[in-house]
Every structure is written in structure tokens, then in C-alpha cells.
C-alpha positions in Angstrom: -67.7 57.8 133.5 -70.0 54.8 133.6 -71.6 56.1 136.8 -72.2 59.5 135.4 -73.7 58.1 132.2 -76.0 55.8 134.2 -77.2 58.7 136.3 -77.9 60.8 133.3 -79.8 58.0 131.6 -81.9 57.3 134.7 -82.6 61.0 135.0 -83.8 61.2 131.4 -85.9 58.1 131.9 -87.6 59.7 134.9 -88.3 62.9 132.9 -89.8 60.8 130.1 -92.1 59.0 132.5 -93.1 62.3 134.1 -93.8 63.8 130.7 -96.0 60.8 129.8 -97.9 61.1 133.1 -98.8 64.8 132.7 -99.3 64.8 128.9 -102.9 66.1 129.1 -102.0 69.3 130.9 -98.5 70.4 129.7 -98.1 69.0 126.2 -98.7 70.3 122.7 -97.2 70.0 119.2 -93.5 70.7 119.3 -93.7 73.8 117.0 -96.3 75.4 119.4 -94.1 74.8 122.5 -90.9 76.1 120.8 -92.7 79.2 119.5 -94.1 79.9 123.0 -90.7 79.4 124.7 -89.1 81.7 122.1 -91.7 84.5 121.9 -92.8 84.6 125.6 -89.6 83.8 127.5 -86.8 84.5 125.0 -85.5 81.0 125.4 -83.5 79.1 122.8 -82.2 75.5 122.7 -79.0 75.0 124.6 -78.7 71.2 124.7 -80.3 68.1 123.3 -80.3 64.4 124.1 -81.9 61.3 122.6 -83.4 58.6 124.8 -84.8 55.2 124.0 -87.5 54.7 121.4 -86.9 58.1 119.8 -87.7 60.3 122.7 -85.8 63.6 122.6 -85.0 65.8 125.7 -84.1 69.5 125.1 -83.0 72.3 127.5 -84.1 75.8 126.5 -82.8 78.8 128.3 -82.6 82.6 128.0 -79.2 84.3 128.2 -80.9 87.5 129.2 -83.3 86.5 132.0 -81.7 83.2 133.1 -85.1 81.3 132.7 -84.8 77.7 131.6 -87.2 74.9 130.5 -86.7 71.2 130.0 -88.9 69.5 127.4 -89.4 66.0 126.2 -90.6 65.3 122.7 -92.3 61.9 122.1 -92.0 60.0 118.8 -95.4 61.3 117.7 -94.2 64.9 117.8 -95.9 65.9 121.0 -93.7 67.9 123.3 -94.2 68.0 127.0 -92.9 70.5 129.5 -91.0 68.7 132.3 -89.4 71.4 134.4 -88.6 75.1 134.4 -86.8 77.6 136.6 -84.5 80.5 136.9 -80.7 81.2 137.1 -79.6 79.0 134.2 -75.8 79.0 133.6 -73.9 77.2 130.9 -71.0 75.2 132.3 -68.2 73.5 130.5 -66.6 71.3 133.1 -64.0 68.7 132.3 -65.0 65.1 132.9 -63.2 63.4 135.7 -60.6 60.8 134.7 -61.6 57.2 134.6 -60.7 55.4 137.8 
């Protein structure tokens, strides 16, 4: 459990750093990004996580097309596109028992 949590935290940290590096090209006010994901790609929010210093990571996906997008919203309200792709699938796997 601790290893999985550590990996997830590290992954989110990397995404936040990546979002800060490309902010000039792929970032906009959150409401603009969400509107575009909804209207253009039919994506809705499927999951959310909070990182350090108030940064929020969200996964948007379309149940119809399978497209997905990961966004990071910074404390100032600016949202950055971090990654996108195809073949999104919701999974509900049981966590492994603690060893």
C-alpha cells in the first residue's frame, strides 16, 4: 500500500512539474479547458486528486469514444493539459493486501 501510494504521489508530482514547464502552450483558465473537453471531445471528469500546495489533478474521459485527458489545475485557477490518449477504461480493482 505504501509503495503504491508513493508511486502515485511521484507520478502526480511529475505531472505537476510537466504542467508548469509547458504552461505557456497548453494552459488556460479552468472553465475554458473544461468547456473545450466537454464540447469538443465529449469528455467528463472521471477522477480527481489533490497534490501539495493546492494543485488538483483530474482525469476526463469519454464513455463513447474512449478519449481521455489528464489535467492539472494550479492554485491560481490555471489548468494545464498534461496528457491525452485513446482507449480509456474504468477499472475497479481490489487493492492488494498489506504485506
